[in-house]
C-alpha positions in Angstrom: -1.3 22.6 -6.3 -2.0 22.5 -2.7 -0.9 19.4 -0.2 -5.0 19.0 0.4 -5.6 17.9 -2.8 -2.9 15.2 -2.9 -4.2 13.8 0.0 -7.7 13.9 -1.5 -6.5 12.2 -4.0 -4.8 9.6 -1.8 -8.2 9.0 0.2 -10.2 8.1 -3.3 -7.9 5.7 -4.2 -8.2 4.3 -0.2 -11.9 4.3 0.1 -12.9 3.8 -3.6 -15.5 7.0 -3.5 -15.7 10.3 -3.6 -18.4 10.0 -0.9 -16.4 7.4 1.4 -13.3 9.8 1.0 -15.1 12.7 1.9 -16.7 11.6 5.0 -13.1 10.2 6.0 -12.1 13.7 5.3 -14.9 15.5 6.9 -14.9 17.7 3.7 -17.8 18.0 1.4 -18.4 16.0 -1.6 -18.9 18.2 -4.2 -15.7 20.9 -2.3 -13.3 17.4 -2.5 -14.5 16.5 -6.4 -13.8 20.2 -7.4 -10.4 20.0 -6.2 -9.4 17.1 -7.2 -10.9 18.7 -10.7 -8.7 22.0 -10.5 -5.6 19.4 -10.0 -6.7 17.6 -12.9 -7.1 20.9 -15.0 -3.5 21.8 -13.2 -1.6 18.7 -14.3 -3.6 18.5 -17.6 -4.7 14.1 -17.2 -7.7 12.5 -16.0 -6.5 11.3 -12.5 -9.8 9.3 -11.7 -12.8 7.3 -13.3 -16.0 8.7 -11.9 -19.0 5.8 -11.8 -21.7 5.3 -10.0 -20.2 2.4 -8.2 -17.6 4.1 -7.2 -14.4 5.9 -8.8 -10.8 4.9 -9.4 -7.3 5.6 -11.1 -6.7 6.1 -14.5 -4.1 4.4 -15.8 -2.2 7.8 -16.2 -3.6 8.2 -12.6 -2.0 5.5 -11.2 1.2 6.4 -12.9 1.7 9.5 -11.2 0.3 8.4 -8.1 3.9 6.8 -6.9 4.9 10.7 -7.1 2.3 12.1 -5.2 2.4 9.6 -2.3 6.3 10.6 -2.4 5.5 14.1 -1.9 3.1 13.3 1.2 5.6 10.9 2.5 8.2 14.4 2.5 5.4 16.2 3.9 4.8 13.8 6.8 8.3 13.3 7.5 9.0 16.9 7.4 5.8 17.8 10.3 7.0 14.7 12.2 10.4 16.2 12.3 9.3 19.4 13.4 7.1 18.0 15.4 4.3 20.7 13.9 0.2 20.6 14.3 0.0 18.3 11.4 2.6 16.0 12.4 0.8 11.9 13.4 -2.3 13.4 12.0 -2.9 10.9 9.5 -3.7 7.0 10.2 -1.5 4.8 9.5 -2.9 2.0 7.5 -2.4 -1.5 8.1 -3.1 -4.6 5.8 -3.5 -7.8 7.1 -4.6 -11.0 6.0 -5.7 -11.8 9.5 -3.6 -14.4 11.3 -1.2 -12.3 13.3 -3.9 -10.0 14.5 -4.7 -11.7 18.3 -1.5 -12.8 18.7 1.4 -10.2 17.0 -0.7 -6.8 15.6 -2.8 -6.0 18.5 -0.5 -6.4 21.1 2.4 -4.4 18.9 -0.6 -1.3 18.8 -0.7 -1.5 22.1 3.1 -1.1 22.8 3.7 1.4 19.9 0.6 3.4 21.6 2.5 3.9 24.5 5.0 6.0 23.1 3.0 7.8 20.6 -0.8 8.2 22.3 -1.8 10.4 19.6 -1.1 8.3 16.7 -4.1 6.7 15.0 -4.2 3.2 13.3 -6.5 1.8 10.9 -6.3 -2.2 10.1 -7.9 -3.5 7.1 -8.5 -7.4 7.0 -7.5 -7.8 3.1 -6.1 -11.2 1.1 -2.7 -10.8 0.1 -3.1 -9.3 -3.3 -4.7 -6.9 -2.1 -2.3 -6.1 0.4 0.5 -5.7 -2.4 -1.7 -3.5 -4.1 -2.6 -1.3 -2.0 1.1 -0.5 -0.7 2.7 -0.2 -4.2 0.0 2.7 -4.8 0.1 4.2 -1.1 -3.3 3.3 0.1 -1.9 1.0 2.5 1.3 2.0 4.6 2.4 -1.7 6.3 1.3 -5.0 5.2 0.9 -8.3 7.1 0.7 -11.4 4.9 1.2 -15.4 5.3 3.8 -17.1 2.6 4.3 -20.5 1.9 7.4 -21.8 1.0 10.2 -19.3 -0.9 8.4 -15.6 -1.4 9.7 -13.8 -4.3 9.5 -9.5 -3.4 6.8 -7.7 -5.2 8.6 -4.9 -7.2 8.3 -1.5 -5.6 8.0 -3.2 -1.7 10.4 -3.8 0.9 10.0 -6.7 3.5 11.4 -8.5 6.3 9.9 -11.8 7.6 8.3 -11.4 11.4 6.8 -14.9 12.6 8.2 -18.5 11.2 5.9 -21.9 11.7 4.1 -24.5 10.4 0.5 -25.3 9.2 -1.6 -26.6 12.8 -4.9 -28.3 12.8 -7.2 -26.3 15.1 -9.9 -27.9 17.1 -12.2 -26.9 19.8 -10.6 -27.6 23.1 -12.9 -30.2 24.2 -13.2 -32.3 21.1 -11.8 -36.0 21.0 -9.3 -35.1 18.5 -7.8 -32.7 20.9 -6.8 -35.8 23.0 -4.2 -36.6 20.1 -0.7 -35.9 19.6 -1.7 -35.2 16.2 -4.1 -34.6 13.7 -3.8 -36.6 10.2 -6.0 -35.1 6.7 -8.0 -38.2 7.1 -9.1 -37.0 10.9 -10.0 -33.7 9.6 -11.9 -35.2 6.4 -14.2 -36.6 9.3 -15.4 -33.3 10.5 -17.2 -30.5 9.1 -14.2 -28.2 8.1 -13.6 -24.7 8.2 -11.8 -23.0 5.1 -10.0 -20.1 4.2 -11.9 -18.6 1.0 -10.3 -19.0 -2.3 -7.5 -16.2 -2.3 -5.9 -17.1 1.1 -2.9 -19.0 1.9 -4.0 -21.4 4.2 -6.7 -22.2 1.2 -3.7 -23.0 -0.8 -2.8 -25.4 2.1 -5.8 -27.1 2.5 -6.4 -28.4 -0.6 -2.3 -29.5 -0.8 -3.6 -31.0 2.8 -6.2 -32.9 1.0 -5.2 -34.2 -2.0 -8.4 -33.5 -4.0 -10.4 -35.4 -1.1 -11.3 -32.3 0.8 -14.1 -33.1 3.6 -17.7 -33.0 2.7 -19.1 -30.4 4.8 -17.1 -27.0 4.5 -17.6 -24.0 5.7 -15.5 -20.6 3.7 -14.6 -17.9 5.6 -12.4 -14.4 5.4 -9.8 -14.6 7.9 -8.6 -16.4 10.4 -10.1 -14.5 13.2 -13.7 -15.7 11.7 -11.9 -19.4 11.4 -11.1 -19.4 15.2 -14.6 -18.2 15.8 -16.5 -20.7 14.5 -14.3 -23.5 16.1 -14.0 -21.9 19.1 -18.4 -22.5 18.7 -18.1 -26.2 17.6 -18.8 -25.3 14.3 -15.7 -27.2 13.0 -12.1 -27.6 12.7 -9.4 -25.7 10.6 -6.1 -25.5 9.7 -3.9 -22.5 10.5 -0.1 -21.0 10.9 0.7 -22.3 14.6 1.7 -18.8 15.2 -1.9 -17.4 14.1 -3.4 -19.3 17.7 -0.6 -19.9 19.9 -1.5 -17.0 22.6 -4.6 -16.3 21.3 -7.5 -15.3 23.8 -9.8 -18.1 22.5 -7.1 -20.7 23.1 -5.6 -18.9 26.7 -9.3 -19.5 27.5 -9.2 -23.4 26.4 -11.8 -23.0 23.6 -9.6 -24.0 21.0 -6.3 -25.8 21.0 -4.1 -26.8 18.1 -2.2 -29.9 16.9 0.6 -30.8 14.6 -0.5 -32.4 11.8 1.3 -36.0 11.1 3.4 -36.0 8.4 3.6 -32.6 7.0 6.7 -30.4 6.7 5.3 -27.4 5.0 6.9 -23.7 6.8 4.5 -21.2 6.7 6.8 -17.2 7.4 4.3 -13.9 8.4 6.1 -10.7 6.2 6.0 -7.7 6.7 5.6 -5.3 3.8 5.7 -2.0 3.1 6.3 0.4 0.0 9.7 0.6 -1.2 10.8 4.3 -0.2 14.0 6.2 0.8 12.9 6.9 3.9 9.0 6.2 5.6 7.3 8.3 8.0 8.7 8.0 11.4 5.4 6.8 12.9 5.7 4.0 10.7 8.8 3.1 11.2 8.2 3.2 14.7 4.7 0.9 14.6 7.1 -1.3 12.4 9.5 -1.4 14.9 7.1 -2.7 17.3 5.9 -5.3 14.9 9.2 -6.2 14.7 10.0 -6.3 18.7 6.7 -8.4 19.5 7.8 -10.8 16.9 11.1 -11.1 18.6 9.3 -12.3 21.8 
C-alpha cells in the first residue's frame, strides 16, 4: 500500500470521476485506475463503482474512506512538522454556501497567504448538505454554512459560529425601496424577486417571509454572489444575511444596498465546519484561524 494510492482514491471521491481526478493530479487515467485497482486487490474490497457517467465510492469504500483520510491527515501533519518537500503541497479545499465569500472568505484567504505564500486554496460553491457530505467523506477540509435558528451539528463534524446577523432586503442602490428605512414582504411582492434555489437556507427564509404568496416574477439563482450581481444589474430584489452584503464591493460602490425587513426577528448564523479529527493539518488550522480572526473584526 502506498500513500499515493490513498490520495488517488480521495481525489476520485472529490472530483467524481477518474478522468477529472487524473487531470487534477497530472497522472494518466490508466495509471490512476491501475493504482486504485491494485489497492482494491490488496485490501480485498471494491472501493469504486466505475460507471460511464463517473465513479463513486461503494458502501464498503465509504466505510474505509474515513480511515484513509485519517492516514492522509497524519502524513500531512508529519510533513508539515518536518518542513519536508511535501509540506503544504495539497490544496486546502473549502466548501462555502457563498454568503460570506466577499466579506469573509476572500479577506481571510488573503491574510492566510501572507503567512503561507506557497499554500493553495480551492474554493467550491456548494449547498449545505453537499458541504456536510464533503466534510464527512474527506473531500473537503473546511465548510462555511448558513443556519437559521438552532443548528444540530452533524455527526463526525466539529464547528463554531463565525458570524451572526439577520436577513435583510437587498435592492439596487438607486431603487425606490432604497429610500425607505425598512422594507416589508408586500414591498418585495411588487418587485421581480431573485430567490436562492431550493436547498439554500435563504430559500427557506423567503418561503417563510412570503407565507405562501410569493412575488409573481421569481428568478432562481445558485448562491448569494450571483444574487447580488443580478440585483446590481437592476433585475430585481433579494433577501440575504446582512453580513453577506456589508462590505461587499457592490455595496461599497453603491450598486446595491440592504434594508431591514419590517417585523422580522429571524436570526441567521454562519458556521465554520470541519471533519472531526484529533488534530487538523497545520495549514487547515491556520486558514480556520484566519477565518475566525476576520469574523471577529
